[in-house]
N, C-alpha and C positions, 0 to 999 in steps of 0.2 A: 236162680231168678235173672233175667236179660234186663239191662238197664239200653234205651234206645232214646235220646234227645234228638228232638224236631225242632223246625223255626221255621221262619221264611222273610223275605223283607230285609235282605242287608245291602245295605250304601257301603260300599269302601266307605273309611276315616282313617287315611295318612296319619293325624294329630296324633287322632286316641287311642286306635290301637284296634278296636272292638273289645272291651275289654268284656264283653256279653259272653265271649265265649271261654274265658278262666274262670267267669262263674259255669259252663257247663260240662266242665275237666272235672268238676270238684264230685260230680257223681261218677268219673269214672264211665261216661257207657259204653256198649258192645258197639253200637249202631247210631249211626248219623244222619238222618233226613232232613234233607234240605229242601221245604217247598214252595220255591219258586219265589219270583224277584232278587233270586241268586245274586243281581246285579241291579244297576239301575241305566236304563239307556237314553231314560228321560226324567224329569221330576220338576213339579214347581219351583220355578214356572214358566219352565219350560217343556208342559208336557203334548205328547205329542210330534216333537221336534224329529223325532226321525221319521215319520211320515216325507217330510221333505227331503230327506237327506236321499246323496246317489247311492247306487248300492253299491260301490267302492268305500264310500264313506261310512254306512250301515256296517261294513262285512270287518272299517278297521278301530271304529271306537267300539262295537261290540266283542274285539277283543282285547283293547286294551282296559277295556271294564273284565272282563274277566283276567287280565293280565296283575293286574291291582290288585284285584279278590286274596286273587291264588298267592300275591305276596302278604298275608294279611298275618305276624306273628305270631299272634291269640290263636288266628284259626288252624294254622297249619301246627301249633303245638297240642291240638284238639285233632285235628287226623291224622296226626303222628301216632297216636294211642288205638285207633281204630283201625286192624285190623282189614285189609287189602279187600277192595270190594265190599264193605260193609260200608260206604258213605253212598248212600243211595238222595238220589233228586227226582224235582219232575222241576215245569216251570208256571212262572204265568206272565201275565201283563209285559211287564214294565224291560224282563230279560229275553221272551219273544222277540215281541218290535217294541210296542209302545203302549204308553195309558191306555186299558180298557178298547185295545184293539180286539179284531176279529179275523183270524184265520183261513178262514175261507172268504174274506173281500178278493178284489182284484186289483183295484187301483192302488196306488201309494207304490208298485212294484210287489207289496206284499208275498205274489207266487215264489219269488227268487228270492227276497229276504227270511221269509218262514222257512226255507230251506239252507240258506247259508249260518241262522240262530243255530238251526238243528245241528250240524256239523260244529258250531264250536261248544253248544252242551253237550256235545259225547264228547269232544276233545274235554274240554276243563273234568271229565265227572271220573274221563281216563284215566289224569293227571293224576286228581283227589283217591285215586284208588291204588298208585302205584306206588310200590315200597322200595326205596327208600323214597319220600318224596321228591321230587325235584326240584332244584334250587330256585327255579324260574318255570311257568306256563311252560312247555316246548314252542314254538316257532311252528305256525300254516303260513303256506302258503296263499297268501294274502289275494289273490286275483280273482275275480267274479268266476271267470271257468274254469278254474279248479278246484272253487268251492263245490261249487254246481254239478259238477262229478267229483267230488268227494263220495266213495261210500256212508260214508255219516248220513249225507244227505237224502239219507235213502230210508234210515234206518228209525225203527219208531223209539217214541220216549215213555212209552206203555206197554207194560210189562205186568209179569204175575210170578212169585218165586212164593218155596215157604220159609219162613220165620217159626219154626213152634212157638205156641202151637197154633202160632199166623197163619190166612194165605191172604200172601199180601196182595193189594192189587195197585201200584202205582200207576195213574190217570194221567191223561194230555188234555186240559182243558182250552187246552186254545189253539191248535195246530187245525183243526175242522171245527172249531168254531162260527157259527153264525150270523148273522145281524137280525135281529127279530122288528119289524116298525111297524108292522100289521093290528091290526085293530082287535078289540076284544081280549076275551081272558087264557085264552088258550096259545101258547106259542108253539107252535110245530116247527121253529127252525133246526137244528141239528148242534145238540152242542157238541159233539163227543166225534162225530161223521159213524155214516153206518157200520161199516164196522169193523169201531172198534168198539161203540154201542153194543155190536153183535156178544163180540168177543166178553165185554164186559160182564153181562147179562146171564152169561153160558158159563162163566167162573162161579158167577153165585149160585145159578142153580148147582152146578157141581161139589161145591165144597160142601166137609163133612165136616170141615173146621172152623174156629172162629176167622173173623173175615176184619184187615184194615187194611181200609180203602186209604188213599195219598192222593191230593191236589193240592194246584194250587191255590182255586178258589175254595169259597164254602159253602156248604150243604143249600144252606138254605141264610136269610136273614141279608141280601148282599145288593136285592136289586137286582137288574141287567147283570151281572154278576156273579150272580150265584148261580147252581146247577137249581134248587127248586122256580130261578125265571122261566125255562125252558118247561115250561108246564105239562107237555104233551107229554115229555119223555117222562119227567122226575112222577106223576100223577098215575100216570097210565103202565107205564113198564116198570123203574126205577120203584118205587115202591113196595108196589106185588113181588116182586123180586125179593123184597129185604122183609117181608113181614116177619117171616119164623126165623130168621138169621142173626145171629149173635155178629154186632157191626162194631167197629171204634172205626169212625172220619177223623185221618186230620183232617185239617186245613187252613187257609195261611189268607194274607192278603189284606185285610179287614183294618190292621193297625190297631187292635185288640186283642185281651182275651176272651174265651168261649167256650164253657161245658156245662151241656145238659142233654140230656136224651129226650129223642122228639118220643110226644107222646102216643102210645098205642104200640108204637114200636121197641125191639129193642135193638136199637143203631143210637152210639150215643155219638156225638161230633163233640172235640175240643177242636178248638183255633188259638193258635200261638203265633202270633205276626208282630215284625218292627222287633228282631233283631236290632236291625241297627237303622235306622231312617233318622231324617232331622226330626225333633218334636218329641217322639215317643219313645220309649224306658223298658229297653232290654229285656222284650217281650221272649221268652223260650218256654218248650213244652218238656217233661219229662215222663217215661213209661216204663215204669220196673214191671214186670207180667213173668209168671211163670204159667205151666196147665190150667189155675185156676183159676184167677184172677189177675187184673192191669190194674195198676197203683198209677196212676194218672195227679200229674205236679206242673199246675203253669206259674211260670216264672215272673216279675215283672221285678227288675232294681232290683236283685240276686233275695227276691222275698215270694213264699209260696201266694198270691195270688188269689189263688183256687185249684182244691184236688177234689180227688173223687175216688173209688175200688169200684171198676167193673166186674161183676161176677162171669167167666165165660162159659160160665153152663147152663144158667138161667135169663143173660143178658140184662139182669138189674143194678141198674145203676145207685150208689152212695154216694151225696156230695158233704159237701163241709167244707164254712171259709177258714182256716186258723189262724191264728194270731201271727203277724207280719216279725221276725224276726232276721237277724245279717249272718248273708252266706259266710260260709265261707269249707272248706271241703269237711271240716268236723260238723258243722252246724245243720248241712245241708244233709247229713243223714240222721240228724237230731228232731230235720225239724217236718222232713219227710213220719222217722216215727211217730210226732205229736200230731201231723196229718192224719196219718192213719186209724192212731189209740182216738179221736174227736170221731172219724167216721164209726168205727167199732162201737163206739158207745152208743149209736145211734140209733144202729143196727139190731 
């Protein structure tokens, strides 16, 4: 059995120390998947402020956010238990540039800022996968010229790898995202960019095993921030590609938990976001899996909010809303067993 923890929306909290990571540590995960908004460059009431910053200020502010997050004791304790190379991430709007931003835009110095954001992203995850974990986030030359010429500025954030029994596809829903202001119901704008879309569809077509897709956005139901808003891509190319594939999609962004299977498909969407942002509730997800099935648990304030068992052969999802209980290392395991027992009793 392999265990992964996933979550998104992680605003640094120096005062309270983000105890959600201590909750997550109780599951003894083998993998940690960070699904975007890994730091917050902007938040209410200053949404969009980085659009007005100079490129120099943007670079300095983003590095400071990553540096603060890297110092979080509970996060470091969790990361230190996970092997190097098994802390995986993607990004979303707040750690990419700013709220609801579009990476294909040309105004507000986006072409430069998105390259700098890519350098910072790779630098942060490189440090998270260094053992022993550095005491502080290693420094970078923060001049604009140095950052724009850094090798990481040209390194894609999307990639694929095998995590038995899954083929994992980590997607970048920000860098190439186009704005859509046109009329009608068919959005022909690009979400992933031509090269990434071709890569994704090719990976899906070639896959001989269940798929685990990861993105900062949701697949559906988040208006212009979700994948299904890009209707030409989603309806005409992605859905047909996934039609006969068993797929588990892990998303974030919306500060809610969601677990459901899309009707007429074998695609299950699990969303867990708001690890820690103001006014939210310590949400994260856990997936325990082997060759036959994936058991999915979505937590809120240390209690199971939703759970399900995904059959990796048939793609069938069985779900159950278990009773709440207090989380501890021992009770986390008991809570999972109780949820699984209830699900199995219904199927």
